[in-house]
N, C-alpha and C positions, 0 to 999 in steps of 0.2 A: 210108192217110190217110182220115179221116172225110169223107164227101161234103159239099162246101160249106165245108170248113175248110181254108184254105191253110196251107202249111207256115210255121211261125213263130208261129201263133196257137193253141198248145196241142200241136202235133206236135213231135217231136224229130227232128232230122236223122239219117239213118242213121249217119254217121260219129260223131256225138255219142252215139248209142245204143251203139255198140261201145265207145267210151271209158268211158261210164258203166257198162257191163257189166263191163269189165275192172277198173274201180275198185271195183265192188260185190264182185267175187270177192276182191279184195285185202283189202277191209275186212270181209269176212264174219266172220272170227273175232272182231274187235272188236265188231261188231254183236251177235254171239251173246252176248258178255259183258255188253253194255250194256243190252239190252232184253228179255232172257229170264230164266228162273229158274236159269240155269246157275251163276251166281256163288254163290248160297246153297247149292246142292246140292254143288258141288265142294269148297267150303270145309268143310262139315260132314263129308263123306266123308274129306277129308284129315285133319281133326282126329280122326276115328274111327280111322283107321289109326295115327296118332301115339299115340293113347291105348292101343291094343292093344300097341304096342311091337314090332310084327312087322317092323320095318325097312322093306323094300320089298315087303312082301306085304300085300295084293295090289299088283301092279305099278302104276305111275302110269298106264300105258295102260289098264288095267282100270278104275281110278278115273275117268279121263276118259270112257271109253266108257259106264260106268254113269251118270255125270252127264249125258252127252248123251242117252241113252235116256230117263232120267227127265225131263229138260228137254223133250224132244219130246212126252212124254206130257202134261205139265202145260200145254204151249203149244198142244196140239191144238185146243182150242176157239177160241183166238185165231187160229190159222192158218186154221181153217174160216171164221171171220168175214171174214178178209182175202180168202179165195178168193171168197166169195159177193159181198162188197161192192166189191171192187176188181178181182180178176183176171178173173172171168167177164164183167163189163161191158166190160173192156178187150179181152178175147178176141173179144167180139161187135162190137167197134168202136163201142160206144156212148159211150165216154168216151176222153179222151186219156191219154197216159202220165202227165202231171203230175197230172191229176185222180185217176188210179189211185193214185199215190203218196200223195196227200193222203188219200184214202179208206183206204188201207192203214195209215196212221199212226194213225188214230183208235182202232181196237181195241187196238193195241199200247200206245198211251199210256194208255188206260183200264186195261189190265192193270197197267202200271207204277204208276199212281196208287193202285190198290187195295192195292198192297204197300208204298206209301210212307208213312212216318210224317209227320204234320203238322209236327212239330218240325224234321225235316230239310228239308222244303219251305220252312218259314218261315225257315230259316237263309239260304237263297239270296235269298229275297225281302227279308230285312233288309238285305242288302248293296246291293240295288238301290233301296231306299227305297220300294218299292211295297207295297201292302196285299195280303194273301192274297185270291185270287179267291173269289167266292161259290160257284162250281160247278167241278168238275174239268175241264169242257170248256173253261174259260177259261185253264187252265194251259198255257203254251207248252212245246214239247219241250225247249228249252234249260234250262228250270227242272226239268222232270220227270226228265230223264236223270240229272244228278248227284245229285238227292235220292233217286231210286230206288236208285242204286248204294250210297249211304251207308246207306240203310235195309236193303238186302240184306246188307251186311257186318255191320251191327249184329245183325240177326236171326240170321245164320249163326253169329256168335260166341256169341250167347245159347244157341242150340241145341247148338253144339259144347261149351259149358261143361257142359250137362246130360249130354252123352254122356261127357265126360271124368271127371266126378266119381266114378262107380263104379270106374273103372280106377285113379284116384288112391287111393281107399280100399284097394283090393287091394294096390297097391304099398306103401302105408304099413304095412299089416298084415303083409305078407311081410317087409319090412325090419325091423320090430320083432321078429318071430318069430326071424329069423336072428340078430339081436343078442342076444336072450335066450338063444339056444342057443350063443352064442360063435362063430358061423360068420360072423365079420365079413369074411372074405376072399372069401366067396361073393357075387357080384353079385346083388342082389335081382331084377334084371330076368330073370335066368336062371330063377329059381324062379317068379316071378309070371306070366311069359308063358304057360306051359301052363294055369295056373289061369284067367287072363283068357280065353284061347281056349275053354276048356271051358265056362265060364259063358256066354260069348257065344253059343256053339253051342246050349247048353241052352235059352236064352231066345229062340232064333231071332232073333238080333240084327240081321242084315241086313234081315229083313222088318220088324222094328220101326222101324229107322232109315228105311228107304225109305217106309214107311207114314206116319211122322211128317213126313217132308219133303213128301210128296204132300198130306197134310192141311193143312200150313201154307200152301198156296196155294189151298185151297178157299175 
């Protein structure tokens, strides 16, 4: 407890700390989805796997793992800002737990608003009847969170569409070729899969997709 500050004026009781910690652990997956780059990355990687048509290859665990590592990389500057502005002062007993939470929310909200489209943010403000704020610092978290998720889904599907188009062209070309050869009983996916994998490997597809995802958060 900070010297001169009685319990109940910024400090959190030990029992409540344990309860909040347990709740944080339970809500951690949801928080990961809501306030980080994970949604965009995992959706694009899932659409990429679907476009390749390789069924469960790579496995879902690998897709999730790659999305987690890419998310950790993109969120590293935000995590560092949270550490400097919130965790270290709290560790030195210079601020209370509530002040640390408020400070930690600032860089996270700034990251979300940088990736949020104004139209998505305006959607939620239109339902409340309020005008859009003049600066991002005036946007409350209750508005930033849903607008951020909508923007992330929109961006993810836009990027996924660009990823899927080349695979669609290959599928159509193989299907047309098989029909012209009278091989209508041969599933086009059987013939197109090796071609798509070969082209994907030749262009170093995983590096291209990962690089595009990282650059989209720059």
